Backbone as JSON Lines, residues from 0, in Angstrom:
{"i":0,"aa":"M","n":[-22.16,39.5,11.83],"ca":[-22.74,38.22,11.44],"c":[-23.88,37.88,12.38]}
{"i":1,"aa":"Q","n":[-25.02,37.59,11.84],"ca":[-26.17,37.2,12.64],"c":[-26.27,35.68,12.63]}
{"i":2,"aa":"W","n":[-26.09,35.06,13.78],"ca":[-26.1,33.61,13.84],"c":[-27.5,33.03,13.97]}
{"i":3,"aa":"G","n":[-28.38,33.71,14.69],"ca":[-29.73,33.2,14.86],"c":[-29.82,31.95,15.71]}
{"i":4,"aa":"L","n":[-28.82,31.69,16.54],"ca":[-28.86,30.53,17.42],"c":[-29.5,30.9,18.74]}
{"i":5,"aa":"K","n":[-30.28,29.97,19.29],"ca":[-30.78,30.13,20.65],"c":[-29.78,29.44,21.57]}
{"i":6,"aa":"V","n":[-29.26,30.21,22.53],"ca":[-28.23,29.71,23.42],"c":[-28.69,29.86,24.87]}
{"i":7,"aa":"L","n":[-28.55,28.79,25.63],"ca":[-28.81,28.82,27.06],"c":[-27.47,28.76,27.78]}
{"i":8,"aa":"V","n":[-27.18,29.79,28.57],"ca":[-25.95,29.83,29.37],"c":[-26.33,29.53,30.81]}
{"i":9,"aa":"V","n":[-25.69,28.52,31.38],"ca":[-25.99,28.08,32.74],"c":[-24.76,28.32,33.61]}
{"i":10,"aa":"G","n":[-24.93,29.09,34.67],"ca":[-23.82,29.33,35.57],"c":[-24.28,30.0,36.84]}
{"i":11,"aa":"D","n":[-23.62,29.72,37.94],"ca":[-24.06,30.26,39.23],"c":[-23.32,31.55,39.61]}
{"i":12,"aa":"R","n":[-22.42,32.02,38.73],"ca":[-21.7,33.27,39.03],"c":[-21.8,34.21,37.83]}
{"i":13,"aa":"P","n":[-22.31,35.44,38.07],"ca":[-22.41,36.41,36.97],"c":[-21.08,36.68,36.27]}
{"i":14,"aa":"V","n":[-19.97,36.55,37.0],"ca":[-18.66,36.77,36.38],"c":[-18.4,35.74,35.28]}
{"i":15,"aa":"D","n":[-19.03,34.59,35.35],"ca":[-18.9,33.55,34.32],"c":[-19.9,33.74,33.2]}
{"i":16,"aa":"T","n":[-21.11,34.17,33.53],"ca":[-22.2,34.18,32.54],"c":[-22.38,35.49,31.8]}
{"i":17,"aa":"E","n":[-22.22,36.62,32.48],"ca":[-22.53,37.91,31.85],"c":[-21.64,38.24,30.66]}
{"i":18,"aa":"P","n":[-20.32,38.13,30.76],"ca":[-19.5,38.43,29.57],"c":[-19.81,37.5,28.4]}
{"i":19,"aa":"L","n":[-20.02,36.24,28.71],"ca":[-20.34,35.26,27.68],"c":[-21.66,35.62,26.98]}
{"i":20,"aa":"A","n":[-22.66,35.95,27.77],"ca":[-23.96,36.32,27.21],"c":[-23.85,37.57,26.34]}
{"i":21,"aa":"L","n":[-23.08,38.56,26.77],"ca":[-22.93,39.79,26.0],"c":[-22.27,39.53,24.64]}
{"i":22,"aa":"V","n":[-21.24,38.7,24.62],"ca":[-20.57,38.38,23.36],"c":[-21.52,37.64,22.43]}
{"i":23,"aa":"L","n":[-22.22,36.65,22.96],"ca":[-23.13,35.87,22.13],"c":[-24.27,36.72,21.58]}
{"i":24,"aa":"E","n":[-24.8,37.63,22.4],"ca":[-25.85,38.53,21.93],"c":[-25.33,39.48,20.86]}
{"i":25,"aa":"A","n":[-24.1,39.97,21.02],"ca":[-23.52,40.86,20.03],"c":[-23.35,40.16,18.68]}
{"i":26,"aa":"L","n":[-23.21,38.85,18.7],"ca":[-23.08,38.07,17.48],"c":[-24.43,37.65,16.9]}
{"i":27,"aa":"G","n":[-25.51,38.08,17.54],"ca":[-26.83,37.8,17.01],"c":[-27.55,36.61,17.59]}
{"i":28,"aa":"S","n":[-26.99,36.01,18.62],"ca":[-27.66,34.87,19.26],"c":[-28.72,35.36,20.22]}
{"i":29,"aa":"D","n":[-29.76,34.58,20.37],"ca":[-30.81,34.82,21.36],"c":[-30.37,34.07,22.61]}
{"i":30,"aa":"V","n":[-30.01,34.8,23.67],"ca":[-29.37,34.19,24.84],"c":[-30.29,34.26,26.06]}
{"i":31,"aa":"E","n":[-30.42,33.13,26.73],"ca":[-31.07,33.05,28.04],"c":[-29.98,32.66,29.04]}
{"i":32,"aa":"V","n":[-30.04,33.24,30.23],"ca":[-29.07,32.91,31.28],"c":[-29.84,32.43,32.5]}
{"i":33,"aa":"T","n":[-29.37,31.36,33.09],"ca":[-29.98,30.84,34.31],"c":[-28.88,30.4,35.26]}
{"i":34,"aa":"S","n":[-29.23,30.36,36.53],"ca":[-28.2,30.06,37.53],"c":[-28.35,28.72,38.21]}
{"i":35,"aa":"G","n":[-29.43,28.03,38.04],"ca":[-29.62,26.82,38.81],"c":[-29.8,25.58,37.97]}
{"i":36,"aa":"G","n":[-29.49,24.43,38.54],"ca":[-29.6,23.17,37.84],"c":[-31.01,22.84,37.42]}
{"i":37,"aa":"T","n":[-31.95,22.85,38.37],"ca":[-33.35,22.54,38.07],"c":[-33.94,23.57,37.12]}
{"i":38,"aa":"T","n":[-33.63,24.83,37.37],"ca":[-34.11,25.9,36.5],"c":[-33.55,25.73,35.09]}
{"i":39,"aa":"A","n":[-32.3,25.33,34.97],"ca":[-31.68,25.13,33.66],"c":[-32.4,24.03,32.88]}
{"i":40,"aa":"V","n":[-32.72,22.96,33.55],"ca":[-33.42,21.85,32.88],"c":[-34.79,22.31,32.4]}
{"i":41,"aa":"E","n":[-35.52,23.02,33.26],"ca":[-36.86,23.5,32.9],"c":[-36.79,24.52,31.76]}
{"i":42,"aa":"L","n":[-35.83,25.44,31.83],"ca":[-35.71,26.47,30.79],"c":[-35.28,25.84,29.46]}
{"i":43,"aa":"A","n":[-34.4,24.86,29.5],"ca":[-34.0,24.17,28.28],"c":[-35.19,23.46,27.65]}
{"i":44,"aa":"Q","n":[-36.01,22.84,28.48],"ca":[-37.18,22.14,27.96],"c":[-38.17,23.13,27.35]}
{"i":45,"aa":"L","n":[-38.32,24.29,27.97],"ca":[-39.25,25.3,27.48],"c":[-38.76,25.99,26.21]}
{"i":46,"aa":"T","n":[-37.5,26.37,26.16],"ca":[-36.98,27.18,25.05],"c":[-36.36,26.37,23.93]}
{"i":47,"aa":"Q","n":[-36.01,25.11,24.17],"ca":[-35.38,24.25,23.17],"c":[-34.21,24.95,22.48]}
{"i":48,"aa":"P","n":[-33.15,25.3,23.23],"ca":[-32.01,26.01,22.64],"c":[-31.24,25.13,21.67]}
{"i":49,"aa":"H","n":[-30.54,25.78,20.75],"ca":[-29.63,25.07,19.85],"c":[-28.36,24.67,20.6]}
{"i":50,"aa":"V","n":[-27.94,25.54,21.53],"ca":[-26.69,25.35,22.26],"c":[-26.92,25.6,23.75]}
{"i":51,"aa":"V","n":[-26.33,24.74,24.58],"ca":[-26.32,24.95,26.03],"c":[-24.86,25.05,26.45]}
{"i":52,"aa":"I","n":[-24.54,26.13,27.16],"ca":[-23.18,26.29,27.67],"c":[-23.23,26.26,29.19]}
{"i":53,"aa":"I","n":[-22.59,25.26,29.77],"ca":[-22.48,25.16,31.22],"c":[-21.22,25.94,31.59]}
{"i":54,"aa":"A","n":[-21.42,27.13,32.19],"ca":[-20.32,28.08,32.37],"c":[-19.76,28.11,33.79]}
{"i":55,"aa":"S","n":[-20.19,27.21,34.65],"ca":[-19.61,27.16,35.99],"c":[-19.83,25.79,36.57]}
{"i":56,"aa":"D","n":[-19.44,25.65,37.81],"ca":[-19.47,24.33,38.44],"c":[-20.82,23.93,39.02]}
{"i":57,"aa":"L","n":[-21.8,24.83,39.0],"ca":[-23.12,24.53,39.56],"c":[-22.99,23.88,40.94]}
{"i":58,"aa":"A","n":[-22.39,24.62,41.84],"ca":[-22.04,24.1,43.15],"c":[-23.22,23.47,43.9]}
{"i":59,"aa":"N","n":[-24.42,23.97,43.68],"ca":[-25.58,23.46,44.42],"c":[-26.38,22.43,43.64]}
{"i":60,"aa":"A","n":[-25.8,21.88,42.6],"ca":[-26.54,20.91,41.8],"c":[-25.6,19.82,41.3]}
{"i":61,"aa":"D","n":[-26.17,18.73,40.9],"ca":[-25.41,17.68,40.24],"c":[-25.23,18.12,38.8]}
{"i":62,"aa":"R","n":[-24.12,18.76,38.51],"ca":[-23.92,19.36,37.18],"c":[-23.95,18.32,36.07]}
{"i":63,"aa":"F","n":[-23.51,17.11,36.34],"ca":[-23.51,16.08,35.32],"c":[-24.93,15.56,35.1]}
{"i":64,"aa":"G","n":[-25.69,15.49,36.18],"ca":[-27.1,15.12,36.07],"c":[-27.91,16.16,35.32]}
{"i":65,"aa":"V","n":[-27.56,17.43,35.5],"ca":[-28.23,18.51,34.78],"c":[-28.05,18.32,33.28]}
{"i":66,"aa":"V","n":[-26.85,18.0,32.86],"ca":[-26.58,17.77,31.44],"c":[-27.42,16.59,30.94]}
{"i":67,"aa":"R","n":[-27.41,15.49,31.66],"ca":[-28.19,14.32,31.26],"c":[-29.67,14.65,31.15]}
{"i":68,"aa":"D","n":[-30.19,15.4,32.15],"ca":[-31.6,15.76,32.14],"c":[-31.95,16.67,30.97]}
{"i":69,"aa":"I","n":[-31.09,17.64,30.67],"ca":[-31.35,18.52,29.53],"c":[-31.41,17.71,28.24]}
{"i":70,"aa":"L","n":[-30.46,16.81,28.04],"ca":[-30.43,16.01,26.82],"c":[-31.59,15.01,26.78]}
{"i":71,"aa":"D","n":[-31.94,14.42,27.92],"ca":[-33.04,13.45,27.95],"c":[-34.39,14.09,27.67]}
{"i":72,"aa":"R","n":[-34.57,15.34,28.09],"ca":[-35.86,16.01,27.94],"c":[-35.99,16.84,26.67]}
{"i":73,"aa":"A","n":[-34.92,16.9,25.88],"ca":[-34.99,17.65,24.62],"c":[-36.06,17.03,23.75]}
{"i":74,"aa":"K","n":[-36.86,17.87,23.13],"ca":[-37.98,17.38,22.33],"c":[-37.52,16.91,20.95]}
{"i":75,"aa":"W","n":[-37.6,17.72,19.94],"ca":[-37.34,17.25,18.58],"c":[-35.88,17.31,18.18]}
{"i":76,"aa":"R","n":[-35.04,17.98,18.95],"ca":[-33.61,17.99,18.63],"c":[-32.81,18.16,19.91]}
{"i":77,"aa":"K","n":[-31.66,17.57,19.91],"ca":[-30.76,17.69,21.05],"c":[-29.87,18.92,20.84]}
{"i":78,"aa":"P","n":[-29.64,19.71,21.88],"ca":[-28.75,20.86,21.74],"c":[-27.29,20.43,21.77]}
{"i":79,"aa":"L","n":[-26.46,21.27,21.19],"ca":[-25.02,21.13,21.36],"c":[-24.72,21.57,22.79]}
{"i":80,"aa":"V","n":[-24.02,20.74,23.56],"ca":[-23.73,21.08,24.94],"c":[-22.22,21.26,25.11]}
{"i":81,"aa":"V","n":[-21.85,22.44,25.61],"ca":[-20.46,22.8,25.86],"c":[-20.31,23.06,27.35]}
{"i":82,"aa":"A","n":[-19.31,22.46,27.97],"ca":[-19.06,22.68,29.4],"c":[-17.7,23.35,29.57]}
{"i":83,"aa":"L","n":[-17.7,24.43,30.33],"ca":[-16.47,25.12,30.67],"c":[-16.02,24.65,32.04]}
{"i":84,"aa":"T","n":[-14.8,24.15,32.13],"ca":[-14.31,23.57,33.38],"c":[-13.14,24.36,33.93]}
{"i":85,"aa":"A","n":[-12.82,24.1,35.18],"ca":[-11.64,24.71,35.79],"c":[-10.39,24.18,35.11]}
{"i":86,"aa":"K","n":[-9.38,25.0,35.04],"ca":[-8.13,24.62,34.4],"c":[-7.56,23.36,35.05]}
{"i":87,"aa":"G","n":[-7.28,22.37,34.24],"ca":[-6.67,21.14,34.73],"c":[-7.63,20.16,35.38]}
{"i":88,"aa":"D","n":[-8.93,20.43,35.39],"ca":[-9.89,19.53,36.03],"c":[-10.27,18.4,35.08]}
{"i":89,"aa":"V","n":[-9.36,17.45,34.95],"ca":[-9.52,16.34,34.02],"c":[-10.7,15.46,34.43]}
{"i":90,"aa":"D","n":[-10.92,15.29,35.73],"ca":[-12.03,14.47,36.2],"c":[-13.38,15.07,35.76]}
{"i":91,"aa":"A","n":[-13.53,16.38,35.9],"ca":[-14.77,17.02,35.47],"c":[-14.95,16.9,33.96]}
{"i":92,"aa":"Q","n":[-13.88,17.06,33.21],"ca":[-13.96,16.91,31.76],"c":[-14.44,15.51,31.38]}
{"i":93,"aa":"R","n":[-13.87,14.5,32.03],"ca":[-14.25,13.12,31.76],"c":[-15.7,12.87,32.13]}
{"i":94,"aa":"R","n":[-16.11,13.34,33.3],"ca":[-17.49,13.11,33.75],"c":[-18.5,13.86,32.89]}
{"i":95,"aa":"Y","n":[-18.15,15.06,32.44],"ca":[-19.03,15.79,31.52],"c":[-19.2,15.0,30.22]}
{"i":96,"aa":"Q","n":[-18.11,14.5,29.69],"ca":[-18.2,13.74,28.45],"c":[-19.04,12.48,28.62]}
{"i":97,"aa":"E","n":[-18.92,11.82,29.77],"ca":[-19.73,10.64,30.06],"c":[-21.21,10.99,30.17]}
{"i":98,"aa":"S","n":[-21.53,12.22,30.58],"ca":[-22.93,12.62,30.74],"c":[-23.55,13.12,29.44]}
{"i":99,"aa":"G","n":[-22.73,13.23,28.37],"ca":[-23.28,13.61,27.08],"c":[-22.8,14.93,26.52]}
{"i":100,"aa":"V","n":[-21.93,15.63,27.23],"ca":[-21.4,16.91,26.75],"c":[-20.62,16.65,25.46]}
{"i":101,"aa":"H","n":[-20.8,17.53,24.5],"ca":[-20.13,17.39,23.22],"c":[-18.71,17.95,23.24]}
{"i":102,"aa":"L","n":[-18.48,18.99,24.04],"ca":[-17.16,19.61,24.09],"c":[-16.93,20.2,25.47]}
{"i":103,"aa":"T","n":[-15.74,19.99,25.99],"ca":[-15.33,20.67,27.22],"c":[-14.18,21.61,26.87]}
{"i":104,"aa":"A","n":[-14.14,22.74,27.54],"ca":[-13.07,23.72,27.38],"c":[-12.75,24.3,28.74]}
{"i":105,"aa":"E","n":[-11.49,24.61,28.96],"ca":[-11.09,25.17,30.24],"c":[-11.42,26.65,30.32]}
{"i":106,"aa":"R","n":[-11.83,27.1,31.52],"ca":[-12.02,28.53,31.77],"c":[-10.67,29.15,32.1]}
{"i":107,"aa":"P","n":[-10.41,30.36,31.73],"ca":[-11.28,31.19,30.9],"c":[-11.27,30.66,29.47]}
{"i":108,"aa":"V","n":[-12.45,30.64,28.87],"ca":[-12.58,30.08,27.53],"c":[-11.95,31.01,26.5]}
{"i":109,"aa":"N","n":[-11.3,30.41,25.54],"ca":[-10.73,31.15,24.43],"c":[-11.89,31.58,23.53]}
{"i":110,"aa":"A","n":[-12.09,32.89,23.39],"ca":[-13.22,33.41,22.63],"c":[-13.19,32.94,21.18]}
{"i":111,"aa":"D","n":[-12.01,32.86,20.6],"ca":[-11.91,32.39,19.21],"c":[-12.37,30.94,19.09]}
{"i":112,"aa":"L","n":[-12.0,30.12,20.06],"ca":[-12.42,28.72,20.06],"c":[-13.94,28.62,20.12]}
{"i":113,"aa":"L","n":[-14.54,29.32,21.06],"ca":[-15.99,29.25,21.23],"c":[-16.72,29.82,20.01]}
{"i":114,"aa":"C","n":[-16.28,30.95,19.51],"ca":[-16.92,31.55,18.33],"c":[-16.77,30.64,17.12]}
{"i":115,"aa":"G","n":[-15.61,30.04,16.96],"ca":[-15.4,29.12,15.84],"c":[-16.31,27.91,15.93]}
{"i":116,"aa":"L","n":[-16.45,27.38,17.13],"ca":[-17.32,26.23,17.35],"c":[-18.77,26.59,17.0]}
{"i":117,"aa":"L","n":[-19.23,27.71,17.5],"ca":[-20.63,28.1,17.24],"c":[-20.83,28.43,15.76]}
{"i":118,"aa":"R","n":[-19.86,29.05,15.14],"ca":[-19.95,29.35,13.71],"c":[-20.07,28.05,12.9]}
{"i":119,"aa":"R","n":[-19.26,27.06,13.25],"ca":[-19.31,25.77,12.54],"c":[-20.63,25.06,12.81]}
{"i":120,"aa":"F","n":[-21.1,25.09,14.04],"ca":[-22.37,24.46,14.37],"c":[-23.51,25.12,13.61]}
{"i":121,"aa":"R","n":[-23.49,26.44,13.53],"ca":[-24.51,27.18,12.78],"c":[-24.49,26.77,11.31]}
{"i":122,"aa":"A","n":[-23.29,26.62,10.75],"ca":[-23.17,26.2,9.35],"c":[-23.74,24.8,9.15]}
{"i":123,"aa":"L","n":[-23.5,23.91,10.1],"ca":[-24.07,22.56,10.01],"c":[-25.59,22.6,10.08]}
{"i":124,"aa":"L","n":[-26.12,23.42,10.96],"ca":[-27.58,23.54,11.06],"c":[-28.18,24.1,9.78]}
{"i":125,"aa":"A","n":[-27.47,25.02,9.14],"ca":[-27.97,25.62,7.91],"c":[-28.08,24.59,6.79]}
{"i":126,"aa":"D","n":[-27.3,23.54,6.88],"ca":[-27.35,22.48,5.86],"c":[-28.57,21.57,6.01]}
{"i":127,"aa":"I","n":[-29.22,21.65,7.16],"ca":[-30.4,20.83,7.4],"c":[-31.57,21.41,6.62]}
{"i":128,"aa":"E","n":[-32.25,20.59,5.87],"ca":[-33.39,21.06,5.06],"c":[-34.43,21.71,5.97]}
{"i":129,"aa":"N","n":[-34.9,22.87,5.54],"ca":[-35.94,23.63,6.23],"c":[-35.53,24.19,7.58]}
{"i":130,"aa":"F","n":[-34.23,24.25,7.86],"ca":[-33.82,24.84,9.13],"c":[-34.04,26.34,9.08]}
{"i":131,"aa":"D","n":[-34.77,26.85,10.03],"ca":[-34.99,28.28,10.14],"c":[-34.25,28.76,11.38]}
{"i":132,"aa":"P","n":[-33.14,29.49,11.21],"ca":[-32.33,29.88,12.37],"c":[-33.05,30.82,13.31]}
{"i":133,"aa":"M","n":[-34.15,31.39,12.91],"ca":[-34.86,32.33,13.76],"c":[-35.96,31.67,14.59]}
{"i":134,"aa":"I","n":[-36.1,30.36,14.51],"ca":[-37.11,29.67,15.3],"c":[-36.73,29.75,16.75]}
């Protein structure tokens, strides 16, 4: 299945980002990976992804501020933002949701959950008049 989604994966550890990027690419997504908060905001503004996945804690950045900045600087459409949190980190889940994240999931992420979410999001985008998934 070719999804045609542009996905930005943000994480400071390759162990978090590389497997995720490989799966998403195998499903036909155009994936960019970045490791830093400021870089993530700039890359999101430049590439205008359909989906942003925050795949780690961004230890050297205000991870919640990064989410707010990505959403605030989005041009013609806001991306779907998914944050992967440490198991049981209810405070991070709450703060992510307050910053605008659409969905939080505990790491390690259930691949079926993530694929199902992206499949549904892609279907919703396809319903939008004149949506070209290859943009």
